[in-house]
C-alpha positions as CSV (number, residue, x, y, z in Angstrom):
1,M,-43.0,75.9,6.6
2,D,-40.9,79.0,5.9
3,R,-38.1,77.6,3.9
4,N,-36.0,80.8,4.0
5,I,-37.3,81.8,0.5
6,S,-37.5,85.4,-0.6
7,W,-41.0,85.5,-2.1
8,K,-42.2,88.1,-4.6
9,D,-45.7,88.7,-5.9
10,D,-46.3,86.4,-8.9
11,P,-47.9,88.2,-11.8
12,T,-48.7,84.9,-13.5
13,I,-51.4,84.4,-10.8
14,P,-54.3,86.4,-12.1
15,D,-56.4,88.6,-9.8
16,S,-59.4,86.5,-10.7
17,E,-57.8,83.3,-9.3
18,W,-59.5,81.9,-6.1
19,L,-57.3,81.0,-3.2
20,F,-58.5,78.1,-1.0
21,R,-57.6,77.9,2.6
22,T,-58.5,75.4,5.3
23,V,-59.9,76.7,8.5
24,H,-59.3,74.9,11.8
25,P,-62.3,74.4,14.1
26,K,-60.7,76.7,16.7
27,Q,-60.6,79.5,14.1
28,V,-64.4,79.5,13.6
29,K,-66.4,81.8,15.8
30,D,-70.1,82.3,16.1
31,G,-70.8,79.1,14.1
32,N,-69.5,80.3,10.8
33,T,-67.3,83.4,11.0
34,V,-63.6,83.0,10.3
35,S,-61.5,84.4,13.0
36,S,-58.4,86.5,12.2
37,G,-56.5,83.8,14.0
38,A,-56.8,81.8,10.8
39,F,-54.2,84.2,9.3
40,K,-51.8,84.4,12.2
41,S,-49.0,82.0,12.9
42,S,-45.8,82.3,14.8
43,S,-44.3,79.4,12.9
44,N,-45.2,80.6,9.4
45,P,-46.5,84.2,9.2
46,H,-47.2,83.8,5.4
47,P,-50.5,81.9,5.2
48,S,-50.7,78.8,3.0
49,V,-53.3,78.7,0.3
50,E,-54.0,76.6,-2.7
51,L,-54.6,77.9,-6.2
52,S,-58.1,77.1,-7.6
53,S,-56.6,76.5,-11.1
54,L,-54.7,73.5,-9.7
55,A,-56.9,72.1,-6.8
56,T,-60.5,71.7,-5.8
57,P,-61.8,72.6,-2.4
58,E,-62.2,68.9,-1.7
59,D,-58.5,68.3,-2.6
60,T,-57.5,71.1,-0.2
61,L,-59.6,69.7,2.7
62,K,-58.2,66.2,2.1
63,R,-54.7,67.5,2.7
64,R,-55.7,68.9,6.1
65,P,-57.8,66.4,7.9
66,G,-59.5,67.6,11.0
67,H,-60.1,71.1,9.7
68,A,-63.5,72.6,9.8
69,G,-63.8,73.5,6.1
70,V,-62.5,75.4,3.2
71,V,-62.9,79.1,2.4
72,R,-62.0,81.0,-0.7
73,L,-60.5,84.4,-1.2
74,S,-60.0,86.4,-4.4
75,T,-56.4,87.0,-5.3
76,G,-57.2,90.5,-6.4
77,A,-58.9,91.3,-3.1
78,V,-56.0,89.8,-1.1
79,R,-53.5,91.9,-3.1
80,G,-55.6,95.0,-2.4
81,I,-54.9,94.8,1.4
82,K,-52.4,97.7,1.6
83,P,-50.5,98.0,3.8
84,G,-50.2,94.4,5.0
85,V,-50.1,92.1,2.0
86,E,-47.2,92.2,-0.4
87,G,-48.6,89.7,-2.8
88,V,-49.3,86.1,-3.6
89,A,-46.6,83.6,-4.7
90,R,-46.5,80.0,-5.9
91,D,-44.8,77.7,-3.5
92,P,-45.3,74.2,-4.8
93,I,-44.4,71.4,-2.3
94,P,-42.3,68.6,-3.7
95,E,-43.0,65.0,-2.8
96,S,-41.1,63.8,0.2
97,K,-41.1,60.8,2.5
98,S,-43.6,62.6,4.8
99,Q,-46.0,64.2,2.3
100,S,-47.3,64.1,-1.2
101,A,-46.4,66.7,-3.7
102,N,-48.7,69.7,-3.9
103,P,-48.3,71.8,-7.0
104,A,-51.3,74.0,-6.0
105,H,-49.6,75.3,-2.9
106,A,-49.1,79.1,-2.7
107,I,-48.6,81.6,0.0
108,I,-49.9,85.1,0.9
109,I,-46.9,87.2,1.4
110,R,-47.5,89.3,4.5
111,Q,-45.8,92.4,5.7
112,L,-44.5,91.4,9.1
113,K,-43.6,94.8,10.7
114,P,-45.0,96.8,12.3
115,N,-47.1,94.4,14.3
116,S,-50.2,96.6,14.0
117,V,-50.1,96.2,10.2
118,Y,-49.7,92.4,10.6
119,V,-52.7,92.2,12.9
120,E,-54.9,94.4,10.8
121,A,-54.1,92.5,7.7
122,A,-55.1,89.2,9.4
123,Y,-58.4,90.7,10.3
124,R,-59.0,92.0,6.8
125,L,-58.1,88.6,5.3
126,S,-60.6,87.0,7.6
127,T,-63.4,89.3,6.3
128,L,-62.7,88.3,2.7
129,C,-63.4,84.6,3.4
130,E,-66.3,82.9,1.8
131,W,-67.1,79.3,2.8
132,I,-66.9,76.7,0.0
133,I,-67.0,73.7,2.3
134,G,-68.6,75.0,5.5
135,P,-68.0,74.0,9.0
136,T,-70.3,71.3,10.4
137,P,-71.9,71.8,13.8
138,T,-69.7,69.2,15.4
139,Q,-66.6,70.9,14.1
140,S,-67.2,74.5,15.0
């Protein structure tokens, strides 16, 4: 997913904006707790989210079939994770042969080094999650 873009925090995204993120069934523990693994990825260390001003939780889940549900995080709370998070940036996805356009797509800009900060930020992001479309018993 990382398209070699140098992202910066986008001040046009207000702190009051909700960020939606899908959670895979393997990232749900104890039935309904989001694991810090939901915010760790070797292929894209900057977690994808969708802006609530441009998408609904249902839209978000439709784009990621097979996921357990959708959580929301407050942009202001995400930005408050220091050190670890450098901001939130718009990252709209253009339409292509393999996927539909997604103007709501954004990313959480993560501090990648040192690794201890990266790991701690993933944990702190997971504690901010509030289920909007919760996991079903067959998915978690």
